[in-house]
VOMARNU-682069 format. One record per residue (C-alpha): residue in one letter; y negated, z negated, x negated; residue number from 1. Coordinates in steps of 0.05 Angstrom, whole numbers, plus 5000, padded with zeros to 4 digits. Each point is the difference from the previous one (the first is absolute). Example, Ala and Ser with C-alpha at 12.3 -4.5 7.8 and 13.67 -1.06 7.14 Angstrom:
REM VOMARNU-682069
a:5090:4844:4754:1 $
s:4931:5013:4973:2 $
REM end
This chain:
REM VOMARNU-682069
m:6590:0849:7923:1 $
a:4946:4948:5015:2 $
f:4945:5024:5047:3 $
t:4937:5019:4964:4 $
d:4931:4979:5024:5 $
r:4987:5072:5018:6 $
v:5061:5007:5045:7 $
q:4983:4933:5033:8 $
q:4929:5025:5013:9 $
i:5025:5065:5032:10 $
l:5049:4962:5044:11 $
s:4943:4955:5023:12 $
w:4966:5060:5032:13 $
y:5059:5006:5048:14 $
s:5001:4928:5025:15 $
s:5014:5020:5072:16 $
e:5068:5028:4982:17 $
n:5067:4965:5006:18 $
p:5039:4977:4939:19 $
g:5047:5059:5004:20 $
t:4944:5051:4994:21 $
l:4967:4961:4944:22 $
t:5067:4996:4963:23 $
n:5009:5075:5004:24 $
l:4929:5012:4978:25 $
a:5013:4954:4941:26 $
r:5063:5040:4984:27 $
l:4959:5063:4995:28 $
l:4948:4966:4955:29 $
n:5051:4966:4956:30 $
h:5047:5058:4986:31 $
g:5003:5049:4943:32 $
k:4956:5013:4939:33 $
l:4936:4978:5036:34 $
a:5030:4936:5029:35 $
g:4947:4945:5006:36 $
t:4941:5045:4985:37 $
g:4980:5013:5072:38 $
k:5009:5074:4986:39 $
l:5051:5048:5030:40 $
v:5032:5066:4981:41 $
i:5045:5026:5056:42 $
l:5045:5061:4999:43 $
p:4997:5036:5068:44 $
v:5049:5056:5015:45 $
d:4987:5025:5071:46 $
q:4981:5070:4976:47 $
g:5068:5030:5015:48 $
f:4986:4987:5074:49 $
e:4925:5012:4997:50 $
h:4998:5063:4956:51 $
g:5072:5025:4998:52 $
p:5056:4990:4949:53 $
v:4990:5062:4957:54 $
r:4925:4992:4994:55 $
s:5010:4926:4983:56 $
f:5062:4999:4956:57 $
a:5011:5068:4969:58 $
p:4953:4984:4941:59 $
n:5051:4945:4981:60 $
p:5067:5013:5035:61 $
d:5026:4930:4983:62 $
a:4951:4976:5053:63 $
y:5041:5030:5057:64 $
d:5044:4938:4993:65 $
p:4972:4935:5031:66 $
d:5037:4961:4946:67 $
y:4952:5031:4949:68 $
h:4939:4970:5034:69 $
y:5029:4930:5006:70 $
q:5019:5001:4926:71 $
l:4932:5028:4979:72 $
a:4963:4945:5038:73 $
i:5046:4947:4969:74 $
d:4997:5026:4929:75 $
a:4925:5012:5002:76 $
g:4987:4929:5024:77 $
c:4966:5021:5064:78 $
n:4980:4946:5050:79 $
a:5036:5038:5056:80 $
y:5032:5065:5023:81 $
a:4979:5030:5067:82 $
a:5038:5054:5038:83 $
p:5022:5022:5070:84 $
l:5063:4974:5034:85 $
g:5051:5050:4974:86 $
s:4981:4994:4927:87 $
l:5001:4924:5002:88 $
e:5065:4996:5038:89 $
q:5036:5047:4953:90 $
a:4999:4951:4941:91 $
a:4974:4934:5028:92 $
a:5067:4964:4989:93 $
k:5008:5027:4929:94 $
f:4932:4975:4978:95 $
a:4994:4939:5046:96 $
g:4952:4948:4973:97 $
q:4980:5040:4938:98 $
v:4932:5024:5025:99 $
p:4957:4982:5061:100 $
l:5005:5054:5054:101 $
i:4949:5027:5049:102 $
l:5026:5038:5060:103 $
k:4954:5057:5021:104 $
v:5008:4994:5076:105 $
n:4962:5063:5021:106 $
n:5001:5070:4970:107 $
s:4979:5071:5014:108 $
d:5017:5068:4972:109 $
t:4961:5063:4982:110 $
l:5040:5048:5044:111 $
a:4947:4995:5055:112 $
k:4926:5008:4987:113 $
m:4960:4952:5043:114 $
d:4926:4990:5012:115 $
q:5014:4929:5024:116 $
p:5056:4974:4955:117 $
i:5044:4941:5018:118 $
s:5063:4975:4966:119 $
a:5064:4983:5038:120 $
l:5032:4932:4999:121 $
t:5063:5012:4960:122 $
s:5027:4929:4989:123 $
t:4989:4928:5022:124 $
v:4984:4930:4977:125 $
e:5073:4983:5012:126 $
d:5020:5056:4951:127 $
a:4954:4969:4948:128 $
l:5032:4932:5009:129 $
r:5071:5029:4998:130 $
l:4984:5036:4934:131 $
g:4969:4938:4968:132 $
c:4930:5028:4997:133 $
v:4939:4958:4985:134 $
a:4953:5045:5041:135 $
i:4992:5056:5048:136 $
g:4953:5059:4986:137 $
y:4961:5039:5052:138 $
t:4953:5059:4996:139 $
i:4937:5007:5042:140 $
y:4955:5061:5003:141 $
p:4929:4977:5016:142 $
g:4964:5062:5024:143 $
s:5058:5027:5040:144 $
g:4994:5005:5075:145 $
a:5066:4963:5003:146 $
r:4975:4941:4959:147 $
n:4998:4951:5058:148 $
t:5074:5010:5013:149 $
m:5014:4986:4926:150 $
y:4956:4938:5002:151 $
q:5035:4974:5062:152 $
d:5070:5013:4971:153 $
l:4979:4966:4935:154 $
k:4976:4939:5040:155 $
e:5069:4991:5030:156 $
l:5036:5011:4935:157 $
t:4954:4953:4963:158 $
l:5010:4945:5052:159 $
e:5076:5007:4993:160 $
a:5000:5005:4924:161 $
k:4956:4939:4991:162 $
r:5040:4960:5050:163 $
k:5063:5016:4960:164 $
g:4969:4986:4932:165 $
l:4987:5069:4972:166 $
v:4939:5028:4965:167 $
v:4962:5059:5031:168 $
v:4977:5057:4956:169 $
v:4954:5052:5031:170 $
w:4989:5070:4972:171 $
s:4930:5016:5027:172 $
y:4989:5075:4992:173 $
p:4940:5030:5037:174 $
r:5022:5066:5029:175 $
g:4990:5042:5062:176 $
a:4953:5047:5036:177 $
g:4943:4951:4995:178 $
i:4999:5000:4924:179 $
s:4991:5056:4950:180 $
k:5048:5010:4943:181 $
a:4948:4972:4951:182 $
g:4990:4942:5049:183 $
e:5072:4977:4993:184 $
t:4981:4968:4933:185 $
a:4925:4990:5011:186 $
v:4976:4932:4977:187 $
d:4971:4982:5068:188 $
i:5064:5020:5036:189 $
c:5047:4966:4951:190 $
t:4962:4934:5007:191 $
y:5002:5007:5075:192 $
a:5075:5016:5000:193 $
a:5014:4939:4956:194 $
t:4960:4955:5046:195 $
i:5038:5026:5061:196 $
a:5067:4983:4966:197 $
a:4975:4930:4983:198 $
q:4976:4989:5072:199 $
l:5068:5022:5026:200 $
g:5033:4943:4961:201 $
a:5026:5035:4937:202 $
h:5018:4955:4942:203 $
l:5000:5058:4950:204 $
i:4956:5062:5010:205 $
k:5013:5067:4967:206 $
v:4944:5053:4997:207 $
k:4985:5060:4958:208 $
p:4951:4996:4941:209 $
p:4931:5014:5031:210 $
s:4957:5059:4980:211 $
a:4924:4998:4996:212 $
h:4994:5043:5063:213 $
i:4969:4965:5061:214 $
e:5026:5030:5064:215 $
q:4958:4972:5056:216 $
p:4924:5006:5004:217 $
e:4994:4930:5030:218 $
h:5034:4972:4938:219 $
q:4958:5043:4953:220 $
k:4937:4967:5025:221 $
v:5027:4930:4987:222 $
f:5025:5018:4931:223 $
e:4931:5027:4982:224 $
k:4961:4944:5032:225 $
h:5037:4945:4964:226 $
g:5011:5037:4934:227 $
i:5076:4993:5003:228 $
k:5030:5024:4935:229 $
t:5053:5054:5006:230 $
d:4992:5037:4933:231 $
t:5065:4980:4968:232 $
m:5070:4989:5027:233 $
a:4994:4927:4980:234 $
d:4937:4994:5044:235 $
r:5036:5031:5059:236 $
v:5063:4959:4992:237 $
r:4958:4937:4996:238 $
l:4970:5018:5067:239 $
v:5068:5012:5032:240 $
i:5024:4932:4976:241 $
q:4937:4967:5026:242 $
s:5010:5033:5068:243 $
c:5065:4961:5008:244 $
f:4974:4931:5014:245 $
n:4960:4998:4936:246 $
g:5062:5009:4958:247 $
k:5046:4952:5038:248 $
r:5051:5053:5017:249 $
v:5045:5035:4949:250 $
v:4979:5073:4994:251 $
i:5039:5049:4959:252 $
f:4987:5074:4987:253 $
s:5046:5060:5004:254 $
g:5016:5043:4940:255 $
g:4989:5064:5038:256 $
e:5024:5069:4980:257 $
a:5038:5010:4935:258 $
k:4955:5005:4939:259 $
g:5002:4992:4925:260 $
t:5013:4933:4967:261 $
e:4931:4993:4970:262 $
d:4967:5015:5067:263 $
v:5044:4948:5035:264 $
l:4984:4946:4949:265 $
n:4926:5015:4999:266 $
e:4997:4994:5076:267 $
v:5039:4935:4998:268 $
k:4951:4972:4949:269 $
q:4944:5015:5050:270 $
l:5038:4969:5057:271 $
a:5013:4937:4959:272 $
a:4927:4996:4979:273 $
g:4980:5001:5073:274 $
g:5046:4942:5016:275 $
s:5060:5036:5030:276 $
f:5060:4955:5012:277 $
g:5045:5056:4976:278 $
s:5030:5068:5011:279 $
i:5054:5029:5044:280 $
m:5024:5060:4960:281 $
g:5053:5049:5025:282 $
r:4997:5073:4980:283 $
n:4967:4984:4934:284 $
a:5061:4958:4983:285 $
f:5062:5030:5031:286 $
q:4982:5073:4987:287 $
r:5001:4985:4925:288 $
k:5064:4994:4960:289 $
r:5025:4928:4998:290 $
a:4976:4984:4930:291 $
d:4931:5029:5014:292 $
a:4995:4963:5066:293 $
l:5018:4934:4967:294 $
q:4948:5012:4946:295 $
l:4946:5017:5051:296 $
l:5014:4940:5045:297 $
s:5000:4955:4939:298 $
g:4931:5027:4981:299 $
v:4974:4988:5071:300 $
m:5026:4929:5000:301 $
d:4970:4986:4932:302 $
i:4931:5021:5027:303 $
y:5005:4953:5059:304 $
k:5027:4943:4957:305 $
q:4940:5005:4955:306 $
a:4949:5008:5056:307 $
REM end
């Protein structure tokens, strides 16, 4: 398809990148049902590693098979499919070229409870190239005592990925002993986490939908002094987008825990109203039966297409 003005505009924000990285970013933006709109809906399936297979896939046993996720992303018209090494390797040859792939290069599990969480490096940039991926994905936990190690590892991975023409997607999830449970989605912390990812060189940034809670007293004073609006989800999303170079980085929002279809679509409407570039939706898609998942993802894409 011909490049749209919107895709050209987004690519212009990444003018320091080499042609390989820009080509792969264009592949993401020009694939699937939302091609050319500047919006993205990505299917991520790292939950089998992160949360355990039964907890993740028992609600829809077809989802134990990595083939299922490839086919779901393809048939739904997603911009990309993201997963850890094993899941991508299992069917990469079978589905080669049919959907852009994002290799999740670090992962953690829930078998150990940690005050200072950190994910392990579980694959490499070379693995991403070998599997034909357009991007690597990496999770950071701002708020963890181990955050500096994650930032430094991401710096090296980002340097290598950009040198070799890949896109860098950062999951920025505040978590750790320095942040309360409510603070993990607080609007001040989410904006800060998004900014950190942008400053670390991410092309695409994934954060959770922000709540109206403000975690840090220093932030509370500024929000009050300047009358910053946080009443609605759209207000809060707009602030997160603004925090990433005044909207010149692509920010997408997670789907979160499984919930009803109406709740998912209502939240997506708020995200879109706030200027979200899209959604990265895992459990709310693959834990549904295939027909229901396709219907939900179609509804999500229709909202972004009309935004």
